[in-house]
SELUM-618913 format. One record per residue (C-alpha): residue in one letter; x, y, z. Coordinates in steps of 0.5 Angstrom, whole numbers. Example, Ala and Ser with C-alpha at 12.3 -4.5 7.8 and 13.67 -1.06 7.14 Angstrom:
residues 2
R aa     u     v     w
R  A    25    -9    16
R  S    27    -2    14
END
This chain:
residues 186
R aa     u     v     w
R  X    -2    -4    34
R  X    -1   -11    32
R  X    -5   -16    30
R  X    -9   -20    35
R  X    -5   -25    38
R  X    -4   -32    34
R  X    -1   -38    37
R  X     0   -42    30
R  X     6   -41    27
R  X     3   -40    20
R  X    -2   -35    23
R  X     4   -31    26
R  X     8   -31    19
R  X     1   -29    15
R  X     0   -23    20
R  X     7   -21    19
R  X     7   -22    12
R  X     0   -18    11
R  X     3   -12    16
R  X     9   -12    12
R  X     5   -12     5
R  X     0    -6     8
R  X     6    -2    10
R  X     9    -2     3
R  X     2    -2    -1
R  X    -1     4     3
R  X     6     8     3
R  X     6     7    -5
R  X    -1     8    -6
R  X    -4    12     0
R  X   -10    10     4
R  X   -14     9    -2
R  X   -11     2    -4
R  X   -15    -4    -3
R  X   -15   -10     1
R  X   -14   -14    -5
R  X    -8   -11    -7
R  X    -5   -12     0
R  X    -7   -19     0
R  X    -4   -20    -7
R  X     3   -17    -4
R  X     3   -21     2
R  X     2   -27    -2
R  X    -5   -29     2
R  X   -12   -29     1
R  X   -17   -23     2
R  X   -20   -28     8
R  X   -13   -28    11
R  X   -12   -21    12
R  X   -19   -20    15
R  X   -17   -26    20
R  X   -12   -22    22
R  X   -15   -15    22
R  X   -23   -15    22
R  X   -23    -8    18
R  X   -19    -5    13
R  X   -19     1    18
R  X   -16    -4    24
R  X   -10    -5    19
R  X    -9     2    17
R  X    -9     4    25
R  X    -4    -2    25
R  X     1     1    20
R  X     0     8    22
R  X     1     6    29
R  X     8     3    27
R  X    10    10    24
R  X     8    14    30
R  X    12     9    34
R  X    18    11    29
R  X    17    18    30
R  X    16    18    37
R  X    23    14    37
R  X    26    20    33
R  X    24    25    38
R  X    26    21    43
R  X    33    21    40
R  X    33    28    39
R  X    31    30    46
R  X    38    26    48
R  X    42    30    44
R  X    47    34    47
R  X    45    40    43
R  X    37    39    43
R  X    37    45    38
R  X    41    41    33
R  X    37    35    35
R  X    30    39    33
R  X    33    41    27
R  X    35    34    24
R  X    28    31    27
R  X    24    36    22
R  X    28    35    16
R  X    28    27    17
R  X    21    27    19
R  X    19    31    12
R  X    24    27     8
R  X    20    20    11
R  X    14    23     9
R  X    16    25     2
R  X    17    18     1
R  X    11    15     6
R  X     5    19     8
R  X     3    14    13
R  X     7    18    18
R  X     2    24    17
R  X    -4    20    17
R  X    -1    17    24
R  X     0    23    27
R  X    -7    26    25
R  X   -14    24    26
R  X   -14    18    21
R  X   -16    13    23
R  X   -19    13    30
R  X   -17     8    35
R  X   -16     8    43
R  X    -9     4    41
R  X    -7     9    36
R  X    -9    15    40
R  X    -5    13    46
R  X     1    12    41
R  X     0    20    39
R  X    -1    22    46
R  X     6    19    48
R  X     9    22    41
R  X     6    29    43
R  X     9    28    50
R  X    16    27    47
R  X    15    33    43
R  X    13    37    49
R  X    20    35    52
R  X    24    36    46
R  X    21    43    46
R  X    22    45    53
R  X    29    43    52
R  X    30    47    46
R  X    27    53    50
R  X    32    52    56
R  X    37    52    51
R  X    34    59    49
R  X    33    56    42
R  X    26    56    41
R  X    21    61    43
R  X    18    60    50
R  X    11    61    47
R  X    11    55    43
R  X     9    48    45
R  X    10    41    42
R  X     3    41    40
R  X     4    47    36
R  X    10    44    33
R  X     7    38    31
R  X     1    42    28
R  X     6    46    24
R  X     9    40    21
R  X     3    36    20
R  X     0    42    16
R  X     6    43    12
R  X     6    35    10
R  X    -1    35     9
R  X     0    41     4
R  X     5    38     0
R  X     2    31     0
R  X    -4    34    -3
R  X     0    37    -8
R  X     3    31   -10
R  X    10    34    -9
R  X    16    30   -11
R  X    22    35   -10
R  X    25    33    -4
R  X    28    40    -4
R  X    22    43    -3
R  X    20    38     3
R  X    26    40     6
R  X    25    47     5
R  X    18    47     9
R  X    22    43    15
R  X    27    49    15
R  X    20    54    15
R  X    18    50    21
R  X    24    51    25
R  X    25    58    23
R  X    18    59    26
R  X    19    56    32
R  X    26    60    33
R  X    27    65    39
END
């Protein structure tokens, strides 16, 4: 989920600045933020943004893809824990804490936006989560009927509701993580 390949050093720097600015702007203002805001934050013109990404949706997909990659890395770390259940619990808390500050994880894990690259990242994430759930099930900690997809649906549902409610209290976000964990426990 990167900008098209650029060979000139200034074009590469501009693409990196635009992507960093987009991460900040979309995290702060949501996906309704405009390209003008991204360009201004990056210190470039609007045309530079569109030279890097043909559409706003392409830019959103790049930013959301980075968030999905981050979450997948967190799932993989949890999978590597000696105690997969402890890794799972910590993953749920860190995911909601991250979403409380940046709703793009939710956007990245759900259907907004659509792109083949982003869907491939989502599939990798779902597979990693399924592996983590299976490790927890083998340890007797997660109900054997629960799937990784169901865990992600529960997490996404909680994040969607809290985001829609514009919840600011991190304790409330953590409580929802605890509820997701409790819903999966054997």
